[in-house]
N, C-alpha and C positions, 0 to 999 in steps of 0.2 A: 120822930116821925119816920115812918117806914115808907120806903119807896118801892113801888111795884113797877116793874118794867113789863109793860104789856106789848112791847114791840117784839117783832120776831127776831130774837137774838141769834137763833141758829142760822138764819139766813145771813145776818150781818157777819157772823163768824166765818161762814162759808165764803162770803165775798172777800173778807179780809185774807183768808188763807189762799183764795184764788189769786188775789193781787200779789200776795207774797210769793206764790208759786210762779206767777208770770214774771215777776221781777227776778226771781232766781233763774228762771229759764232764760230771760234776756241777758243776765249777767254771764251765765254759762255759755250762751251763744256768742256773746261779745268776747268772752275769754277764749273760746274755741276759735273764733274768727281771727282774733289777734295772734293766737299760736300758729294757725295755718298761714297767716300773712307773714309772721316772723320766719317760719320755715321756708316759705316761698322766697322771701328776701335773701335768706342765707343761701338757698340753693341757686338763686339767680346770680348772687355774687360769686359763688363757687364756679358756676357755669361760665361766667364772664372771665374769671381768672384762668380757667382751663382753656377757654377759647384763645386767650392771649398767649398761653403757653404753647398751644398747638400752632398758632401762627408763627411764633418765634422758632419752634422746631421746624416748621415748613421752610421758613426763610434760611435757617441754618443748613437744612438738608440741601436746599438749592445751591447754597454757596459751596457746600462740600461736593455736590455733584459736579459743579464747574471745576473745582480743584481736582477731583478724580479724573475728569476729562483731560485736564492739563497734564496730570501725571501720566495718563495713558499715552498722550501725545509725546511726552518726554521719553517714556519707555520705548515707544516706536522709533523715535529718533536715535535713542541709544542703541537699539537693535540694528538699525540701518548703519550707524557708525561702526558698530562691532563687526557687522558683515563686511563693510569696506576695509576695516583694519585687518580682518582675517584674509580678505582677498589680497591686500597689499603684502601681508606676511607670507602668504602662499607664493606670491610672485617673487618676493625677496629670497625665499628659500629655494625656489626652483630656477632662479635666473642663472645659476652656475651649472645647472644640469646639462644643457646642450654642449657647452665647452668641455666639461668633464667627460661626457659621453663620447664626443668625437675624439678627444685625446685618448680615451681608453680603447676605442675601436681601432684607432691608428696604431696604438702600441700592441694590441692583442691580435691584429691581423697578420698572419704569417705570410711569407713570400709564396707566391703562386695563387693568391686569392685577390680578386678584384671585386670591390663592392659596387653594385649598380645603383641601388637606391636604399634609402633609409626613411621610413615613414613612422610617425608616432600618432597612434589613435588611442585606443584603450591599452594596446600593447605596442611594443616597438617591433616593427617588421623590417628585416634586412634581407635584401636579395643581392645575389652576386654570382660570380663565375669562379670556378676553381680548376686547377690542373688535375687534381685527383680527389678521390674520396678521403684519403688520409689527410689532405690539407683541410678539408671541411671538418673532419674530426678534431684536428689540432685547433682549429678556430673555435669549435664548440667548447673544448676543454679550456681554452683561454677565456672565453666568455663565462664559463661556469665558475671561474675563480672570482669574478666580480659580480656574481649573481645576487649578492646580498643587497646591493644598491641599484644595480642596473636591471635586474630581473632574471628569472630562471630561463635559460635558453632552451628552446624546443625546436627541433628540426621539423619543419613543415613539409618540405618537399626537396628531393634531389633527383635530377634527371640528367641523362647523358645528352650531349648536343655536339654538333660539329661547328667549328669556327673556320670560316673560309670555304673555298671550293677547290675541287680538283686535288692535285698533289699537295697543295699547301694547306689542305684541310687538317685541322687538329681536333682531336677529341677533347672536349672539356665537359665540365659538370656544372649545371645551373642549380642553385640551391636557394631555398627560402628558410629563414630562421625567424622565429618569433620570440621575443623576450617578454615573458609574462611578469608583471609586478606580483609581489607576494600575495596581495588580496585577490587578484584575478586567478592566481594559481590555486589558492585555497577554494575558490568558488567552483573551479572546474573539477575538483576531486569529489 
């Protein structure tokens, strides 16, 4: 027996293809959604891991900043101590200078010269009285021999004066000598 199908088969085929197409679209959409969700999860995990690393780096940087601050404080303390040590060394090296200077001045001062004052600022200033210009010249030559450590002598002023009054007045010479240290001498040139 032959069967005849009088039903609209094309319409049924279209419905079947439409259902199959909708299933395929649903599967592709589900697959796409699962891929997007998987990528989102992976990125969220990476973001979380990177955030933890950033927090770790921030805390370590804070620790290092405190250590750097401590190191700077130690460096400042070392600089202060070095400055103190240098001041003590300078005092130690210069403590014999006044004794040596007075001893040298006493031994280099010829007869006929009386020293009135000795002042030390940037240079050593000596004022005194002499019986003659020759005595002052002799004193300068004596100071020139020790110029390497005492300073280069420079006659600032010499003038004639009278000591006493009347018949007992004597002619003397007042003088001023500056002993310039080597660095001050080079600056003046």
